[in-house]
Backbone as a ProteinNet text record, in pm:
[ID]
protein_1_A
[PRIMARY]
MSDGGTRSFHQSFFTTDDGAPLWFEERGEGPAMPAVLCDGLGCDGFIWRYLWEPLASKRRVLHWNYRGHGKSGVPTDDTRIGVEYICDDLLRLMESRGLERAVIFGHSMGVQMALEFHRRHPSRVAGLVLICGSYGTPLDTWHDHSLMRLAFPGMKAFVERFPALAKLVTGKVLRTELAVEFGIRTELNPLLLNHNDFHPYMEHLAKMHPLYFVRTLDSLKDHSALDHLSQVNVPTLVVGGEIDRFTPVWLSQRMAEHLPNSKYLFVQGGSHTAPLERPGLVNAEIEQFLAKLEA
[TERTIARY]
-2049.7	-2102	-2129.4	-2232.6	-2268.6	-2237.2	-2211.2	-2184.5	-2312.8	-2426.8	-2554.2	-2631	-2559.8	-2623	-2600.1	-2562.1	-2538.9	-2390.6	-2305.2	-2162.5	-2106.1	-2015.2	-1955.9	-1858.7	-1846.3	-1761.5	-1710.9	-1579.2	-1519.8	-1405.1	-1400.3	-1290.1	-1239.6	-1108.7	-1053.8	-906.6	-842.4	-699.3	-631.6	-504.7	-422.5	-293.4	-232.6	-114	9.8	112	236.6	316.8	419.9	503.4	572.7	596.5	663.7	565.1	436.6	339.4	266.6	274.3	204.8	62.5	-39.7	-177.3	-207	-230.4	-251	-397.3	-454.2	-594.2	-607.2	-714.1	-742.4	-892.9	-931.2	-1070.3	-1075.4	-1183.2	-1200.1	-1343.4	-1354.8	-1486.1	-1496	-1617.7	-1644.7	-1618.2	-1661.2	-1637.9	-1662.3	-1619.3	-1636.8	-1517.6	-1529	-1425.8	-1301.5	-1307.8	-1193.2	-1076.7	-957	-836.2	-848.2	-821.5	-828.3	-731	-758.9	-673.3	-636.6	-513.3	-467.4	-423.5	-475	-449.3	-345	-236.1	-126.4	-115.6	-125.6	-132.3	3.2	-4.1	115	154.8	267	316.1	218.4	182.7	92.7	-52.3	-85.8	-222.7	-291.6	-424.8	-500.6	-616.9	-601.8	-700.8	-782.1	-757.5	-842.8	-836.5	-725	-704.8	-791.7	-842.1	-917.7	-1068	-1109.9	-1252.8	-1335.7	-1291.6	-1370.5	-1335.1	-1238.9	-1199.9	-1268.3	-1311.5	-1370.4	-1485.6	-1579.8	-1701.6	-1673.9	-1601.9	-1577.2	-1491	-1396.1	-1310.3	-1387.5	-1460.3	-1527.4	-1650.8	-1692.2	-1809	-1777.7	-1649	-1611.2	-1512.7	-1460.7	-1350.7	-1341.9	-1261.5	-1224.5	-1121.3	-1141.3	-1047.2	-1003.5	-874.1	-816.1	-738.3	-769	-697.2	-651.5	-534.2	-480.1	-404.6	-376.2	-297.9	-160.7	-56.7	79.7	101.4	210.8	251.3	255.8	188.5	188.8	97.8	22.8	-69	-213.6	-301.9	-444.1	-478.8	-552.3	-595.8	-493	-386.2	-284	-193.5	-145	-51.8	92.4	179.2	321.4	367.9	480	529.3	581.1	608.7	663.1	789	875.3	991.9	951.3	918.9	861.2	964.3	1087.1	1183.6	1170.4	1091.9	1075.4	967.8	1004.9	916.8	989.8	920.4	983.6	956.9	1029.3	1004	1004.6	1110.7	1122	1009	966.6	859.3	724.5	705.9	580.6	565.3	673	666.3	635.7	698.2	669	524.1	476.2	338.3	238.6	266.8	176.5	167.8	280.7	279.1	194.9	215.5	139.9	-9.6	-41.6	-181.4	-246.9	-179.7	-235.9	-252.5	-155.1	-165	-282.5	-299.9	-407.7	-545.2	-554.5	-682.6	-697.1	-602.3	-611.4	-594.2	-516.9	-491	-357.8	-364.6	-241.7	-173.9	-256.2	-205.3	-304.6	-254.5	-341.5	-275.4	-357.6	-305.7	-274.3	-151.3	-109.7	-117.6	-200.2	-213	-124.8	-55.2	22.2	3.9	-14.6	-20.1	94.4	167.7	277.1	380.1	403.9	497.1	456.2	327.7	279	335.9	380.3	445.8	576.6	655.4	779.5	750.3	645.5	611.5	571.5	491.4	445.6	562.8	655.7	771.3	863.5	884.8	971	904.5	772.7	701.1	716.1	707.7	728.1	869.1	967.6	1106	1118.5	1053	1067.9	972.8	855.3	752.9	684.1	757.4	697.4	582	583.9	476.9	342.8	344.2	219.5	156.9	224.8	180.5	132.2	4.1	-53.9	-41.9	-28.6	-17	6.9	44.9	73.6	1.6	-54.6	-110.1	-37.5	47.2	138.8	96	44.4	-22.5	54.1	97.1	155.2	265.1	358.3	468.2	594.6	700.5	828	884.2	992.1	1057.9	1149.7	1177.5	1260.8	1323.2	1403.1	1476.2	1392.6	1276.9	1185.4	1239.4	1333.7	1386.1	1470.9	1514.4	1598	1517.4	1386.9	1305.9	1183.5	1157.8	1042.3	1050.6	948.7	945.9	1062	1111.3	1217	1347.9	1376.5	1506.8	1539.5	1659.3	1703.6	1713.1	1647.7	1654.2	1595.3	1494.7	1434.2	1534.6	1623.1	1725.8	1817.4	1846.9	1931.9	1859	1728.2	1651.6	1608.2	1593.2	1532.5	1609.9	1742.3	1811.6	1779.8	1773.4	1740.5	1598.2	1507	1367.1	1351.8	1415.7	1406	1467.1	1581.3	1647.6	1557.6	1489.4	1399.2	1283.7	1223.1	1107.9	1149.2	1264.8	1313.2	1343.3	1392.9	1429.7	1309.2	1214.5	1098.3	968.5	942.4	824.9	692.2	679.7	553.2	526.5	630	614.9	581.2	650.4	624.4	479.8	430.6	292.1	194.1	221.8	134.4	125.9	240.6	244.1	173.3	206.9	144.6	-5.1	-43.6	-184.8	-267.5	-211.8	-284.8	-282.2	-164	-148.4	-224	-211.1	-267.4	-419	-480.1	-626.5	-690.7	-610.7	-666.6	-710.8	-813.7	-862.1	-756	-673.6	-565.3	-467.6	-435.9	-343.8	-403	-531.8	-598.7	-596.1	-633.4	-636.2	-496.4	-399.6	-261.3	-214.8	-245.2	-205.6	-269.5	-397.9	-469.8	-417.5	-396.5	-361.1	-214.7	-128.1	14.5	61.7	-6.7	41.4	-51	-178.4	-276.2	-341	-449.9	-518.3	-652.9	-660.9	-784.8	-903	-877.4	-986.2	-1051.9	-979.9	-1032.1	-1067.3	-1000.7	-1016.8	-1133.4	-1222.8	-1325.2	-1256.5	-1264	-1190.8	-1226.2	-1350.5	-1390.9	-1317.2	-1267.5	-1193.2	-1053.4	-1004.4	-869.2	-868.7	-980.5	-988.9	-949.6	-993.6	-956.2	-805.6	-731.9	-585.9	-528.2	-569.4	-515.4	-556.1	-677.6	-724.4	-641	-611.9	-529.1	-387.3	-330.5	-194.3	-183	-289	-289.3	-290.9	-355.8	-364.3	-239.5	-172.6	-58.1	59	126.6	242.1	357.2	414.3	523.3	645.2	659.9	771.5	766.8	647.5	635.3	637.3	597.1	609.3	756	839.4	979.9	1056.6	1019.2	1088.6	1055.1	931.1	895.7	968.3	968.7	1037.2	1186.8	1243.3	1386.6	1420.8	1329.4	1354	1339.4	1269.2	1244.1	1353	1421.4	1504.7	1616.6	1668.2	1775.6	1730.3	1602.9	1552	1518.4	1555.3	1520.3	1494.7	1392.4	1364	1398.2	1475.4	1511.8	1581.4	1667.7	1741.2	1651.1	1531	1440.2	1338.5	1322.8	1216	1222.2	1340.6	1352.8	1315.5	1303.9	1271.2	1122.8	1046.3	903.3	833.9	786.8	737.5	585.3	516.9	370.2	320.9	199.1	142.8	136.3	171.7	178.4	117.1	31.4	-23.4	41.8	99.3	162.5	78.8	43	-39.1	42.7	55.9	129.7	45.7	55.3	-18.7	65.9	10.2	83.2	153.3	86.8	143.7	180.3	204.4	243.5	375.8	377	498.8	568	492.4	553.4	642	586.8	664.8	646.4	734.1	719.7	692.5	611.9	558.8	667.5	784.4	890	933.7	915.5	948.6	855	727.2	631.8	664.3	699.2	733.7	857.9	960.4	1082.7	1053.7	972.3	938.6	869.8	773.9	702.1	796.4	893.8	988.9	1077.5	1106.3	1193.5	1119.6	986.5	907.9	877.8	906.5	893.2	751.2	652.4	514.6	423.2	442.5	370.5	285.5	184	103.2	106.4	115.5	130.4	10.8	-46	-155.1	-107.3	-109	-75.8	-206.4	-218.9	-342.3	-324.1	-380.6	-367.8	-433	-357.9	-408.9	-405.8	-369.6	-367.2	-244.9	-262.6	-151.3	-123.5	-76.3	-46.5	-173.8	-287.4	-415.7	-499.2	-434.7	-503.4	-626.6	-625.8	-746.8	-868.8	-845.9	-957.1	-994	-898.7	-921.6	-987.5	-946.9	-1005.6	-1041.3	-1135.6	-1166.6	-1223.5	-1301.3	-1358.3	-1250.8	-1153.3	-1043.1	-959.7	-919.5	-833.2	-905.3	-1030.8	-1106.3	-1126.8	-1156.7	-1178.7	-1051.7	-937.4	-811.1	-779.2	-806.7	-782.7	-874.7	-1000.4	-1094.9	-1046.9	-1000.8	-951.1	-826	-739.2	-616.5	-647.6	-738.2	-773.1	-845	-930.4	-1001.8	-903.2	-802.6	-702.2	-616.1	-581.6	-500.8	-572.5	-704.6	-783.3	-836.4	-817.2	-871.1	-803.5
279.5	178.2	243.1	197.3	249.9	146.6	193.5	102.7	60	85.1	50.6	174.1	288	415.7	506.3	629.5	723.8	739.6	678.6	698.4	609.9	665.2	588.2	484.8	376.3	264.9	194.4	168.8	109.2	17.2	-100	-193.4	-238.7	-254.7	-300.3	-339.1	-368.4	-399.3	-307.1	-279.6	-225.1	-306.4	-315.9	-399.9	-313.6	-345.6	-270.5	-307.1	-229.5	-254.6	-390	-441.2	-571.1	-685.2	-659.6	-767.8	-798.7	-713	-739.5	-683.3	-766.7	-716.4	-667.4	-538.1	-480.8	-440	-483.7	-456.6	-326.6	-252.5	-131	-113.9	-34.1	4.8	154.6	215.4	359	386.4	466.5	500.3	650.9	699.5	837.1	935.8	1058.2	1168.6	1297.1	1407.2	1533.5	1624	1747.1	1847.2	1838.2	1763.5	1756.9	1683	1706.3	1643.6	1491.7	1421.3	1274.8	1212.5	1089.7	1015.1	881.5	837.1	706	628.1	506.3	424.5	317.2	316	221.2	129.4	-0.2	-101.2	-131.9	-214	-271.3	-399.4	-453.9	-579.1	-692	-770.1	-882.5	-843.2	-717.2	-667.9	-640.8	-645.2	-613.2	-519.4	-437.3	-332.6	-340.5	-440.3	-456.6	-335.6	-267.1	-159.8	-37.4	-23.2	97.2	84.3	-21.5	-51.6	67.7	135.8	244.8	382.1	384.9	511.6	534.8	427.2	439.7	539.4	521.8	602.1	751.7	796	940	996.3	919.5	969.9	982.3	877.5	874.8	962.7	1017.7	1105.6	1241.9	1275	1408.2	1408.2	1290.7	1289.3	1153.1	1146.2	1018.1	950.9	822	745.2	623.5	610.2	501.3	408.1	279.8	177.3	70.7	13	-83.8	-192.7	-300.7	-412.4	-414.8	-423	-430.6	-560.5	-565.3	-688.4	-806.2	-914.5	-1033	-1026.1	-918.2	-899.8	-902.1	-952.2	-945.9	-1003.8	-925.5	-971.3	-942.5	-871.2	-837.8	-956.8	-962.4	-1066.9	-1019.5	-1089.2	-1056.1	-1041.1	-974	-957.9	-1089.2	-1086.3	-1205.3	-1253.2	-1159.6	-1189.1	-1162.7	-1269.5	-1248.9	-1215	-1186.4	-1130.6	-978.8	-921.4	-775.2	-735.1	-751.8	-727	-633.7	-532.4	-450.2	-301.9	-224.3	-81.7	-4.4	-18.5	64.7	35.9	-89.2	-124.1	-73.4	-78.7	-28.9	119.9	196.6	340.5	368.2	293.5	309.7	274	166.6	123.8	228.8	290.3	391.8	511.9	553	664	628.5	510	468	457	409.4	397.7	535	630.7	765.8	826	804	856	792.5	662.8	593.1	638.9	686.4	731.5	883.6	950	1094.5	1172.9	1121.6	1191.5	1265.7	1396.7	1476.3	1480.5	1499.1	1505.1	1435	1389	1322.7	1325.5	1306.8	1280.9	1132.1	1097.7	958.3	906.6	805.4	738.9	614.4	590.6	468.5	407.3	276.7	203.7	103.7	97.9	2.7	20.2	-83.4	-69.8	42.4	71.1	178.9	314.2	330.6	455.2	472	364.2	369.2	399.3	336.3	357.5	502.8	558.3	696.2	794.1	772.7	861.8	848.5	726	706.9	763.1	750.2	806.8	958.7	1020.6	1165.6	1202.3	1123.4	1151.3	1153.1	1057.9	1042.9	1131.9	1157.1	1231.1	1333.9	1430.5	1525.5	1606.2	1631.5	1714	1641.7	1508.8	1432	1416.4	1468.5	1447.9	1579.6	1582.7	1702	1697.8	1580.2	1562.5	1415.8	1385.8	1249.1	1217.4	1097.1	1045.5	913.9	912.8	801.3	731.9	609.6	541.6	416.9	416.3	296.3	235.4	317.9	270.4	345.7	312.9	379.7	427.9	501.5	553.1	450.6	338.2	238.5	135.1	46.9	-64	-132	-186.4	-241.3	-362.6	-436.5	-554.2	-516.7	-391.7	-347.4	-303.2	-285.2	-229.8	-313.6	-420.4	-505.3	-556.4	-531	-567	-504	-392.2	-316.4	-393.3	-481.6	-547.7	-583.1	-633.3	-661.8	-811.3	-893.8	-1038.5	-1079.4	-1005.4	-1039.8	-1024.4	-926.7	-911.3	-1034.1	-1089.5	-1208.9	-1331.5	-1340.1	-1458	-1454.2	-1335.3	-1322.8	-1393.8	-1385	-1453.3	-1601.9	-1668	-1810.2	-1835.6	-1751.7	-1765.1	-1746.2	-1643.6	-1617.1	-1731.7	-1782.4	-1892.4	-2015.4	-2044.9	-2160.3	-2142.3	-2024.1	-1999.1	-2002.9	-1946.7	-1947.7	-2089.4	-2174.6	-2310.9	-2404.2	-2382.7	-2471.3	-2388.8	-2320.8	-2232.1	-2305.6	-2423.1	-2497	-2541	-2589.1	-2632.1	-2512.8	-2402.1	-2282.3	-2236.6	-2243.6	-2202.9	-2297.1	-2424.9	-2523.4	-2499.4	-2475.9	-2457.6	-2329	-2217.9	-2091.1	-2092.2	-2156	-2161.3	-2234.7	-2340.4	-2418.7	-2351.9	-2307.9	-2255.3	-2124.3	-2031.7	-1898.4	-1895.6	-2001.2	-2005.7	-2056.9	-2103.6	-2159.4	-2049.1	-2079.6	-1983.5	-1958	-2057.8	-2042.4	-1934.4	-1933.5	-1832.5	-1693.1	-1682	-1552.1	-1502.3	-1589	-1550.4	-1517.7	-1595.2	-1570.2	-1433.6	-1402.2	-1273	-1157.6	-1170	-1062.2	-1042.8	-1152.6	-1142.7	-1106.6	-1137.1	-1108.2	-981.7	-941.8	-829	-706.7	-727	-619.8	-593.8	-517.6	-490.3	-562.6	-678.8	-758	-689.9	-588.4	-518	-414.7	-371.1	-267.7	-319.4	-425.7	-473	-571.1	-544	-641.1	-753.9	-874.6	-986	-1006.3	-979.5	-996.5	-899.7	-788.2	-692.3	-741.9	-839.8	-892.2	-1015.7	-1085	-1206.7	-1183.4	-1073.4	-1054.7	-1048.3	-992.3	-987.6	-1128.1	-1210.5	-1346.3	-1429.6	-1408.3	-1480.9	-1445.1	-1315.6	-1275.1	-1328.3	-1318.8	-1365.9	-1514.9	-1590.3	-1734.3	-1762.4	-1675.2	-1693.9	-1645	-1547.1	-1485	-1582.3	-1583.2	-1671	-1613.7	-1693.1	-1642.7	-1596.7	-1646.3	-1604.5	-1453.5	-1402.6	-1259.1	-1176.1	-1239.3	-1173.4	-1149.3	-1254.2	-1237.7	-1151	-1156	-1071	-923.3	-896.2	-758.1	-712.6	-797.1	-762	-745.6	-826.5	-814.9	-677.2	-622.2	-489.5	-379.4	-408.9	-309.4	-305.6	-417.2	-432.6	-330.2	-284	-184.2	-49.2	-38.3	87.9	182.9	309.2	410.1	543.3	611.9	747.9	850.5	809.8	901.4	1025.7	1006.2	1119.3	1214.5	1167.8	1249.8	1325.8	1290.5	1348.7	1501.1	1557.4	1703.4	1770.8	1693.6	1748.1	1733	1674.7	1655.9	1790.9	1845.7	1983.6	1992.9	1889	1890.2	1862.3	1906.2	1874.6	1723.2	1681.3	1538.3	1509.7	1408.2	1359	1225.2	1214.4	1090.2	1032	904.6	836.5	722.6	721.9	616.5	549.2	416.6	340.3	313.6	336.9	326.9	192.5	82.2	-50.5	-122.2	-45.8	-104.9	-179.2	-307.2	-387.8	-406	-397.1	-409.3	-287.8	-169.6	-46.4	34.4	16.3	81.9	231.3	281.1	415.9	523.3	496.4	596.5	627.9	531.1	556.3	661	650.9	751.3	888.1	892.2	1018.5	1080.2	998.8	1048.9	1099.4	1024.5	1063.6	1199.6	1217.2	1344.9	1459.7	1435.8	1539.2	1582.2	1490.4	1520.1	1582	1571.7	1625.1	1772.7	1860.6	2005	2053	1987.8	2036.6	1920.8	1870.8	1750.7	1774.3	1690.9	1683	1538.1	1518.2	1383	1345.4	1227.7	1173.4	1048.3	1052.7	938.3	867.6	742.4	666.8	580.9	626.9	553.7	416.9	313.9	177.5	118.4	198.8	151.6	67.4	-31.4	-116.5	-88.8	-187.7	-172.3	-155.3	-187.7	-171.8	-61.9	46	155.7	208.8	218.1	266.9	177.1	49.9	-41.3	-42.7	-12.4	-18.2	108.4	223.4	351.2	433.8	382.5	448.8	589.3	612.8	745.4	850.5	822	915.1	936.7	828.3	838	909.1	872.4	934.4	1083.5	1121.5	1262.9	1343.9	1288.7	1358.8	1372.2	1267.8	1272.3	1374.8	1377	1475	1617.4	1646.5	1779.5	1812.6	1714.3	1734.1	1766.9	1692.3	1713.5	1847.7	1883	2009.7	2126.8	2118.9	2223.8	2225.9	2108.6	2097.6	2160.8	2140.8	2186.5	2328.6	2389.3	2524.3	2628.7
-1579.9	-1488.2	-1354	-1281.8	-1150.2	-1043.6	-921.3	-810.3	-737.9	-798.9	-738.4	-696.8	-687.7	-659.2	-778.1	-750.5	-859.5	-890	-809.4	-825	-936.3	-1016	-1124.8	-1070.5	-1144.1	-1102	-1226.6	-1230.5	-1349.7	-1308.8	-1367.3	-1347.2	-1483.1	-1494.8	-1622.6	-1604	-1715.3	-1718.2	-1819.1	-1796.3	-1903.2	-1905.5	-2021.5	-2037.8	-2054.4	-1977.1	-1981.9	-2106.8	-2134	-2250.9	-2244.7	-2123	-2112	-2086.5	-2112.5	-2115.5	-1986.1	-1886.1	-1760.3	-1765.2	-1751.5	-1744.5	-1602.9	-1588	-1455.7	-1437	-1327.8	-1296.6	-1220.1	-1247.2	-1171.3	-1158	-1061	-1042.8	-1018.3	-1064.3	-1047.7	-1002.7	-897.5	-844.3	-824.2	-828.7	-794.5	-906	-881.2	-972	-894.1	-950.2	-880.9	-902.1	-854.3	-882.1	-795.1	-685.6	-594.5	-659.8	-607	-660.4	-656.6	-767.2	-769	-669.3	-632.6	-541	-603.5	-578.5	-622.7	-499.7	-484.5	-367.2	-399.1	-323.2	-343.8	-222.5	-246.4	-140.7	-78.9	26	85.6	14.3	54.5	-1.9	31.4	-71	-49.8	-29.3	-60.8	-39.4	-172.4	-169.8	-291.1	-262.7	-155.5	-134	-7	78.5	197.2	290.4	293.7	390.6	362.9	240	201.6	225	288.3	301.2	348.7	453.1	509.8	451.9	363	300.2	166.1	102.4	-30.9	-33	55.8	51.4	67.5	170.8	182.4	70.3	21.9	-85.6	-216.3	-253.4	-383.4	-388.7	-276.2	-276.7	-336.9	-350.7	-398.3	-513.6	-550.5	-646.6	-715.1	-819.8	-879.7	-789.8	-765.8	-683.9	-763.6	-779.6	-858.8	-767	-774.6	-699.1	-797	-772.5	-867.1	-794	-866.2	-813.7	-880.3	-798.3	-850.8	-929.1	-1001.4	-1071.1	-972.4	-1009.4	-924.9	-805	-790.9	-679.1	-728.8	-645.8	-675.9	-811.6	-890.3	-1021.7	-1130.9	-1097.5	-1197.2	-1225.2	-1347.7	-1385.5	-1375.5	-1442.5	-1442.8	-1588.3	-1610.2	-1746.7	-1804	-1931.9	-1997.8	-1927	-1889.5	-1806.5	-1662.2	-1589.1	-1456	-1348.5	-1388.6	-1293.7	-1286.4	-1376.9	-1379.3	-1277.2	-1151.5	-1038.1	-942.4	-891	-788.8	-802.4	-719.6	-702.3	-833.6	-912.1	-1032.4	-1130.8	-1140.4	-1232.3	-1180.5	-1048.8	-991.3	-1018.5	-1000.9	-1028.2	-1175.3	-1264.7	-1407.8	-1438.1	-1376.5	-1398.9	-1351.5	-1237.7	-1184.4	-1278.4	-1332.5	-1428	-1549.7	-1604.6	-1723.3	-1691.9	-1573	-1534.7	-1527.1	-1464.1	-1455.4	-1594.4	-1680.3	-1817.1	-1890.4	-1872.2	-1943.4	-1896.8	-1771.9	-1717.7	-1722.8	-1783.7	-1800.6	-1671.9	-1576.8	-1450.8	-1460.5	-1468.4	-1472.6	-1336.6	-1232.5	-1095.8	-1003.9	-891.3	-794.9	-657.8	-555.4	-421.7	-415.5	-384.5	-381.6	-238.3	-218.6	-89.3	-90	19.2	32	168.7	172.6	299.5	302.3	412.7	429.6	316.5	236.8	125	31.1	23.8	-62	-25.3	100.4	141.2	65	59.1	-19.3	-165.5	-218	-358.1	-383	-292.6	-309.5	-305.4	-212.7	-201.2	-322.2	-367.6	-484.7	-609.4	-617.6	-731.6	-732.2	-615.1	-609.1	-650.7	-611.1	-651.4	-804.1	-867.3	-1012.6	-1092.1	-1037	-1112.6	-1022.5	-969.7	-873.7	-930	-1059.1	-1117.2	-1119.3	-1100.2	-1103.1	-963.8	-861.9	-724	-664.2	-624.2	-561.7	-410.4	-355.3	-211.4	-181.5	-57.7	-17.1	113.5	121.4	245.9	273	375.1	401.6	530.3	516.3	626.8	670.4	795.3	857.3	770.5	728.6	646.4	678.6	605.7	627.9	495	503.1	383.6	319.2	387.7	321	413.2	351.7	417.4	526.5	491.7	593.1	667.9	608.7	677.4	798.2	803.9	915.7	1036.7	1019.6	1128.4	1162	1088.6	1116.4	1259.5	1338.1	1480.4	1558	1507.5	1574.8	1589.3	1494.1	1491.1	1346.4	1324	1187	1157.9	1238.9	1217.4	1083	1036.3	908.4	794.3	803.9	700.2	696.1	812.2	818.1	764.3	790.4	750.4	604.6	548.6	416	304.4	297.5	186.1	178.6	293.7	294.2	250.3	296.3	257.2	107	53.8	-89.6	-170.7	-126.3	-198.5	-203.6	-91.9	-88.6	-186.9	-184.9	-272.3	-418.9	-450.7	-589.5	-636.5	-546.4	-584.6	-588.2	-494.7	-485.5	-490.3	-599.1	-603.7	-587.5	-646.6	-637.2	-493.8	-427	-287.8	-198.4	-220.2	-141.2	-158.9	-282.3	-310.1	-240.9	-242.7	-179.7	-29.5	32.8	178.2	218.8	154.9	193.3	164.5	53.4	18	122.4	179.4	279.3	416.4	458.9	594.7	613.5	518.2	535.9	528.4	478.5	471.4	599.5	692.8	815	909.8	987.8	1088	1194.3	1219.9	1317.3	1272	1142.1	1089.5	1100.8	1071.8	1082.7	1226.2	1320.4	1461.6	1512.4	1470.8	1514	1465.1	1339	1283.6	1357.3	1386.3	1454.5	1596.3	1668.3	1809.9	1832.5	1738.2	1758.6	1687.7	1579.4	1500.8	1504.3	1532.8	1520.7	1657	1660	1785.2	1784.2	1848.1	1842.4	1909.8	1992.5	2060	1969.5	1866.4	1776.8	1638.5	1595.5	1458.3	1445.2	1350.7	1314.4	1237.4	1290	1229.4	1083.1	1045.6	905.7	812.7	867	784.9	752.1	828.8	807.3	718.5	711.6	630.1	483.4	419.6	278.8	256.8	353	339.5	339.2	434.5	443.9	322.5	273.7	156.1	33.6	17.8	-95.1	-82.3	38	58.8	29.7	63.5	36.2	-113.5	-191.1	-336.3	-408.5	-351.2	-417.6	-426.4	-539.7	-552	-470.2	-379	-294.6	-374.3	-496.8	-580.9	-604.9	-630.8	-659.7	-531.1	-422.4	-292.2	-259	-267.3	-227.4	-327.2	-454.7	-551.9	-530.1	-493.7	-461.9	-336.4	-234.2	-109.1	-131.3	-217.9	-247.3	-304.1	-383.4	-440.9	-336.5	-227.2	-122.9	-17.3	1.9	121	132	18.4	20.9	-32	-63.9	-115.9	-2	-17.8	81.5	13.5	63	16.8	124.7	225.5	333.4	279.3	179.9	122.9	44.9	12.2	-68.6	16.1	141.5	222.3	226.1	237	244	113.4	5.4	-126	-160.7	-71.2	-97	-80.5	-189.4	-192.9	-195.6	-148.9	-148	-6.6	25.3	156.3	177.4	298.3	327.6	464.1	467.2	593.4	623.7	742.3	786.8	900.7	887.6	988.3	1048.6	1180.3	1248.6	1354.1	1364.4	1464.1	1587.4	1702.8	1829.6	1847.5	1811.8	1836.7	1706.7	1601.8	1473.2	1489.6	1457.2	1468	1334	1226.2	1093.8	1065.4	1085.8	1071.2	1198.9	1296.7	1427.2	1414	1507.3	1495.4	1494.2	1551	1548.2	1405	1314	1173.6	1113.6	1146.5	1098.5	1155.9	1283.8	1347.4	1283.5	1260.9	1197.8	1057.2	983.8	847.6	846.3	936.4	943.9	977.1	1063.9	1101.9	985.7	893.2	779.7	661.3	662	551.3	576	479.7	500.8	528	468.6	479.6	518.4	641.1	682.9	806	819.7	940.2	985.6	1114.9	1168.6	1253.8	1228.1	1306.9	1379.8	1511.1	1595.2	1631.7	1593.4	1618.7	1742.6	1852.4	1978.1	1966.8	2004.5	1996.8	1857.9	1760.7	1623.2	1592.7	1507.9	1465.1	1317.2	1246.4	1103.7	1021.7	1081.2	1012.5	1079.1	1118.1	1187.1	1112.8	977.4	908	925.6	960.1	986.3	1134.6	1219.1	1363.6	1417.4	1364.7	1407.4	1283.5	1203.3	1076.1	1092.8	1197.4	1216.2	1234	1318.1	1342.8	1217.3	1152.3	1034	920.4	895.6	786.1	809.3	934.5	965.2	941.4	978.4	959.1	810	735.4	590.9	525.1	566.3	510.7	535.8	657.3	690.1	609.2	593.9	517.3	371.3	311.3	171.5	151.5	246.5	235.9	237.4	322.4	329.2	202.9	152.2	31.1	-88.3	-91.5	-207.6	-193.2	-77.1	-52.9	-141.6
[MASK]
+++++++++++++++++++++++++++++++++++++++++++++++++++++++++++++++++++++++++++++++++++++++++++++++++++++++++++++++++++++++++++++++++++++++++++++++++++++++++++++++++++++++++++++++++++++++++++++++++++++++++++++++++++++++++++++++++++++++++++++++++++++++++++++++++++++++++++++++++++++++++++++++++++++++

């Protein structure tokens, strides 16, 4: 299949052993090292908008939706949600597409996934690009405090007890223009971000069942790859946004310091969506990183 030009484009599903239909898309071809894009929590790919074209011009690029995210479904036992299953799914996906090794990209929660995947399957990782995320325990650092850890058990209990009500409320509230504007003005950089680039995130979050959101977050809250950073034996690019409130920039800096073979990009004025706010800077740094990795 073509994307309208000469570049190959493919979308499909594969089904896991426990019955989860997982959606993926693959674009591009070429001799350069393939790339796999791993999203953040509650995301279905909006963050990669300006990266697709430069990446797919030289290599195969694989993007997928986690269990309960985007177009992907959930397993027969829908409690099987979280970090360990995502890592297993990624391995099976790479095997199904014939990818022996790839550069693993992670944004936000995807950073944790990429690091944990390297811990479990280092031979499948040629390099890492870790964007606006942390190595773990995100509830302890969200907005530079631990209040979210205190609030989360109650939130999760409510969603587990009243899933239909939770879905109704989030579906209505998150689709409003007020919610979009509030998110942009309080969490992101409204001077740099094209508002239309943020709408797909809010639209997906409104569609996503909050049950799978909280179950995924529950698996993340105590997970950390900090102990593994010194063992990461591949070139790594770490990208941090100056005003990122979801994962404060000091986390990116600390992560880069602990990684043996890392390069750090500080995005001035960038928030949690730095690749959308300053795409020229981020893309250029990624291109240089990949060129050096493949030399």
